[in-house]
C-alpha positions as CSV (number, residue, x, y, z in Angstrom):
1,I,-2.2,-2.9,-1.0
2,L,-5.1,-5.2,-0.6
3,C,-3.8,-8.6,-2.3
4,S,-5.7,-11.2,-4.2
5,D,-5.4,-13.4,-0.8
6,D,-6.8,-10.7,1.2
7,S,-3.5,-10.1,2.7
8,L,-2.0,-6.6,3.1
9,Y,1.4,-5.5,1.6
10,T,3.1,-2.4,2.7
11,G,5.8,-0.6,1.2
12,I,7.3,3.0,0.3
13,T,7.6,4.8,-2.9
14,T,7.6,8.3,-4.3
15,D,5.2,7.5,-7.2
16,V,2.1,5.5,-6.0
17,K,0.3,5.1,-9.4
18,R,3.8,3.9,-10.7
19,R,4.6,1.6,-8.3
20,F,1.0,0.0,-8.2
21,A,1.2,-0.7,-11.5
22,Q,4.7,-2.5,-11.3
23,H,3.1,-4.7,-8.7
24,V,0.1,-5.5,-11.0
25,A,2.3,-6.3,-13.9
26,G,4.4,-8.5,-11.5
27,T,7.7,-6.4,-11.9
28,G,7.2,-5.2,-8.4
29,A,8.2,-6.9,-5.1
30,K,8.7,-10.5,-4.7
31,Y,5.9,-10.7,-2.6
32,F,3.4,-10.7,-5.5
33,R,4.5,-14.0,-6.8
34,G,1.8,-16.2,-6.2
35,R,-0.7,-13.3,-5.7
36,T,-1.9,-10.2,-7.1
37,A,-2.4,-6.4,-6.1
38,R,-5.9,-5.5,-6.2
39,R,-6.5,-2.1,-4.7
40,L,-4.5,0.7,-2.7
41,V,-6.4,0.8,0.8
42,Y,-4.0,3.1,2.8
43,L,-1.9,6.0,1.8
44,E,0.4,7.9,4.2
45,G,2.6,10.8,2.8
46,G,4.6,13.5,4.6
47,H,7.7,11.6,5.1
48,N,11.3,11.7,3.9
49,R,13.1,8.3,2.7
50,S,14.4,7.9,6.4
51,S,11.0,8.2,8.1
52,A,9.0,6.6,5.5
53,S,11.3,3.6,6.1
54,R,11.0,3.6,10.0
55,R,7.1,3.9,9.5
56,E,7.0,1.1,6.9
57,V,8.6,-1.1,9.7
58,E,6.1,0.1,12.2
59,I,3.2,-0.6,9.9
60,K,4.4,-4.1,9.3
61,R,4.5,-5.0,13.0
62,L,1.0,-4.0,13.7
63,R,-1.1,-7.1,14.7
64,P,-3.4,-8.1,11.8
65,A,-6.2,-7.1,13.8
66,D,-5.1,-3.5,14.2
67,K,-4.5,-2.8,10.2
68,P,-8.2,-2.8,9.4
69,L,-8.4,0.2,12.1
70,L,-5.4,1.9,10.6
71,I,-7.0,1.9,7.1
72,A,-10.3,3.3,8.6
73,S,-8.2,5.8,10.4
74,P,-8.1,9.7,9.9
75,G,-4.5,9.3,9.0
76,N,-5.5,7.4,5.6
77,Q,-4.8,10.1,2.7
78,L,-6.1,7.8,0.2
79,D,-9.2,10.1,-0.1
80,G,-7.2,12.9,-0.8
81,L,-5.8,11.2,-3.9
82,V,-7.0,12.7,-7.0
83,C,-7.7,9.2,-8.5
84,P,-7.7,6.3,-6.3
85,V,-5.7,3.5,-7.4
86,D,-7.4,0.0,-8.4
87,V,-6.5,-2.6,-10.6
88,A,-9.6,-1.6,-13.0
89,Q,-7.7,1.5,-13.6
90,I,-4.2,0.1,-14.7
C-alpha cells in the first residue's frame, strides 16, 4: 500500500478490499497512525498462510530501491483485480 508519506506498507490478508478499508479508516495496522493509506500498488496471490508470511518478510527486507521494481514486475497481480483498490473507492 502506498501511504500518504510516500512510504510503502506490506501486509497479508484474505480479503484485500476489507483490509484496505480498515487501513483507510484507521482501524488496521499501527503503521497507519500518523499516515494514511492512499492506494494499493502491489498484489500477489497463490499463497497459504505460512508462505504468505514468509513472502511478507522477504518483501519487507527488500531495499527501498528494489520495491518499485517489484511493483512494476509481471508478478504484480493488481491488474487482475476486478476493481483496483483506491481511497476514492472507499
